[in-house]
N, C-alpha and C positions, 0 to 999 in steps of 0.2 A: 273426365277421369275423376274418380272419387278417392278420398283418403280419410282415415279416422280423424275425429276432431282433436283428440289429444296429440296426435302426430302433427296435425296442421298448426295448432297454436305453438307447439315446440319448434317446428320447422321455420316459421316466420318470426321467431324470436320474441314471442309474447311472454313465454316462460323460459327460464334458464335450462331446466332439465325436463326430460320426458316424464319422469316420476312426478315432478311438481305439476306439470300440465295435467296428468291423469288424476292427481289428487284434487286439483282445482275443479275439474269437470265433475268428479264424483261428489264434491261438496256443493255443487250447484253454482259455483262462481263463474262458470262459462255456460252461456245459453246459445242454442242454435235456433234461429228464427223465433226467438222469444220463449222457447221451451227448454227447460233443464233436461239434459240428455246424459246418457252413459258414455264413457270414453270411446267405445267402439262405434258410435254413430258416425255415419259417412257424411263428409262435407263435399259439396260440388260447387263450381263457380256460380255465383248469383246468390248464394246463401248469405244470411246476415248472422254474424257472431257478436255476442255481447260478452265482455269479460271484465271482471272486477279485479284489477291488478294494482298493487301499491296505492291503495286508498283512492283509486280513480277508475271510472267506468270507461272502457273502450268499446266503441261501436264500429265494427269492421264489416265491410262487404267483401266476400271472397272473390278474387279475380283469377288466381291460379292456385293449384294444389300441388306443391312440391312434396315428394315423398321423403326427402332427406333434408337436414338442416342446411339452410343457405346463408350466405353472407348478408349483412345488414342492408347494403344497397339493393340487392336482389329481393330481399324479404319485403321491402317497402313497395315493390311493384306487384306483390302477390295479393294485396288488398287495397281497398279504398277506405280511408279513415273518415268516419262520419262522427267522431267523438266531439262532444262539446269542449270548448277551450277551458283550460284550468282557470280558477278564479284569480283575479289580479293580486299581486303581492301586497298592495295596499290593504285589501280586505283581510288577507291572512295576518298581516301585521297588526291590524286593529282589533283582532279577536283577543279576549283576555287570556293571559297566561298566568299560571300559578307560580309564585316566587319559589325559588329553590329552598327547601327546608320548611315551607309553610304548611305542609301536610302532616302526616304522621311523624312523630318524633323519630330521629335516627337512633341507632343503637347507642351511640355515645350520649345523646341527650337522655335516653331512657336510664342509662347508668347514673348520670348526674342527678336525675329526678329521684332515683332510688336512694342515692346517698343523702340527698336533701331530706327525704322522708324517713331516713333511718333504717332502711331495708338493705343494708350492705349484704 
């Protein structure tokens, strides 16, 4: 049994709404068997779906094709997750982060600079 790819990624809870799912497919964030497709493309068991969601790539193998949105425990049985594990927290913590306020001046700081320069 086949189902549209936008319906499938919504039904197995990859995206919160069907509109978000269709928009992601149209934007090329969801690929079917390595190819960017349109939202109406049919998905069958055995297909590979790659999705870029929340700054992370998911690599899923389709096992079942529900037509309606299912609960989370059932959704996990509809695919096999081949995604790489997320990076360890130590690596994320070691990446440099910009200190608050060290970028462009805030509106308050711009006003203070203007006063200092005599541009009231």
